[in-house]
C-alpha positions in Angstrom: 267.5 202.5 94.8 267.0 201.7 98.5 265.2 203.5 100.4 264.5 202.1 104.3 260.8 201.7 106.0 260.6 201.9 109.7 258.1 199.1 111.1 257.9 198.6 114.4 261.1 200.4 115.2 262.9 198.0 112.6 264.4 199.3 109.6 263.1 197.4 105.9 264.9 198.2 103.5 262.4 198.8 100.0 263.2 199.1 96.2 260.7 200.8 93.8 260.9 198.9 89.9 259.9 200.5 86.3 256.7 200.5 87.3 256.5 202.2 90.5 256.0 199.4 92.6 257.8 198.8 96.2 259.3 196.3 96.9 260.2 194.9 100.6 263.7 192.9 101.6 262.5 189.6 102.6 265.2 189.2 105.3 264.3 192.5 107.0 260.6 191.8 107.2 261.6 188.4 109.0 263.4 190.0 111.5 261.5 192.3 112.1 258.7 189.8 113.2 261.2 187.8 114.7 260.2 184.8 113.2 263.4 182.1 112.7 261.8 181.4 109.5 264.9 181.6 106.9 264.9 183.8 103.7 264.4 180.3 101.5 262.4 178.9 103.7 259.8 182.2 103.4 261.3 182.3 99.3 259.7 179.3 98.6 256.3 179.4 100.8 255.4 182.9 99.1 256.7 181.0 95.4 254.6 177.8 96.4 251.4 180.2 97.4 251.5 183.0 95.3 253.9 182.2 91.7 257.1 183.8 91.4 255.6 187.2 90.3 255.6 187.9 94.5 259.3 187.6 94.7 262.5 189.5 93.2 266.1 188.9 93.4 267.8 192.4 93.3 271.7 193.1 94.1 273.0 195.6 96.3 276.0 196.3 97.8 277.3 194.7 101.1 279.6 197.0 103.7 282.2 196.4 101.4 280.6 197.2 97.9 279.9 193.8 96.7 276.6 193.0 95.0 275.0 190.5 97.4 271.6 189.2 95.6 269.0 189.9 98.4 265.6 188.7 98.2 262.6 190.9 98.0 258.3 190.6 97.9 255.8 192.7 96.7 253.4 194.5 99.1 250.7 191.6 99.0 254.3 189.3 99.9 255.3 191.8 103.0 251.2 191.6 104.1 251.5 187.5 104.4 254.6 187.7 106.3 253.4 190.5 108.8 249.3 189.6 108.9 
């Protein structure tokens, strides 16, 4: 289930896993900090620096109801980009 988190006036989609961990949509984080870094570049950077446990891919529906693979990152991964 997705929920919205507001960060400096920007909406960031979040999801909670079975263990109660909150995951943040990487594309939304990058948009909120006004970077030109792509989602793929950011995902690679996180995986190389912190390992694959900081990144998950969640299928979420787009405006037409089609499932789209969307990259979400852990709280630590989120902090890496916003700090």
